[in-house]
C-alpha positions in Angstrom: 15.3 4.4 5.4 12.8 2.1 7.1 9.5 1.2 5.6 7.7 3.0 8.4 9.7 6.2 7.8 9.1 6.0 4.1 5.3 5.7 4.5 5.3 8.6 6.9 7.3 10.8 4.5 5.1 9.8 1.6 2.0 10.9 3.5 3.6 14.2 4.3 4.7 14.6 0.7 1.2 13.9 -0.6 -0.2 16.7 1.6 2.6 19.0 0.6 2.2 18.3 -3.1 -1.5 19.1 -2.9 -0.8 22.3 -0.9 -2.8 21.1 2.1 -2.2 20.3 5.7 -2.5 16.9 7.2 -5.8 17.8 8.8 -7.3 18.5 5.3 -5.7 15.3 4.0 -7.5 13.4 6.8 -10.8 15.2 6.0 -10.5 14.4 2.3 -9.7 10.7 3.1 -12.4 10.2 5.7 -9.7 9.0 8.1 -9.7 10.5 11.6 -7.0 13.2 12.0 -5.9 11.5 15.2 -5.2 8.3 13.3 -2.9 10.0 10.8 -1.3 12.3 13.4 -0.6 9.4 15.8 1.2 7.5 13.1 3.2 10.5 11.9 4.2 11.5 15.4 5.3 8.0 16.3 2.6 7.4 19.0 1.4 4.5 16.8 4.0 2.5 15.0 2.0 1.0 12.2 -0.8 1.9 9.8 -3.2 -0.4 8.1 -3.4 -0.9 4.4 -7.1 0.1 4.6 -6.1 3.4 6.1 -3.5 3.9 3.4 -6.1 3.0 0.8 -8.4 5.7 2.2 -5.6 8.3 2.2 -4.9 7.4 -1.4 -8.5 7.7 -2.4 -8.7 11.1 -0.7 -5.6 12.1 -2.7 -6.9 10.7 -6.0 -4.1 8.2 -6.4 -3.9 4.4 -6.2 -2.0 2.3 -3.7 0.4 1.5 -6.6 1.0 5.2 -7.1 1.6 5.6 -3.4 4.3 3.0 -3.3 5.7 3.9 -6.8 8.0 6.5 -5.3 11.7 6.9 -4.8 11.2 6.7 -1.1 10.5 3.0 -1.4 13.4 2.0 -3.7 15.9 1.2 -1.0 13.9 0.1 2.0 16.1 -1.4 4.8 13.8 -2.6 7.5 15.0 -5.6 9.5 11.5 -6.1 10.8 10.3 -7.0 7.3 10.2 -10.7 7.4 7.9 -13.1 5.7 7.6 -16.5 7.3 6.0 -19.4 5.6 4.9 -22.2 7.8 4.7 -25.7 6.4 1.5 -27.5 7.2 
């Protein structure tokens, strides 16, 4: 599973576990529904940590709780690269 797919699934799982729809999750989070919907539908390929933080706050969990999920145990995303430039 890619990191992007894991984050999408985690957001869906958060809403499901709370018994709410994505629209209500957006309202609780103060994040525009269009932002979450565009990410979940693949129209937007990334989501900011700030947006994730607001989603977490609206769900009464921390970012640590968000990523402390089985979905993130075996991430295989070739786009995950950290480059360190020497000065």
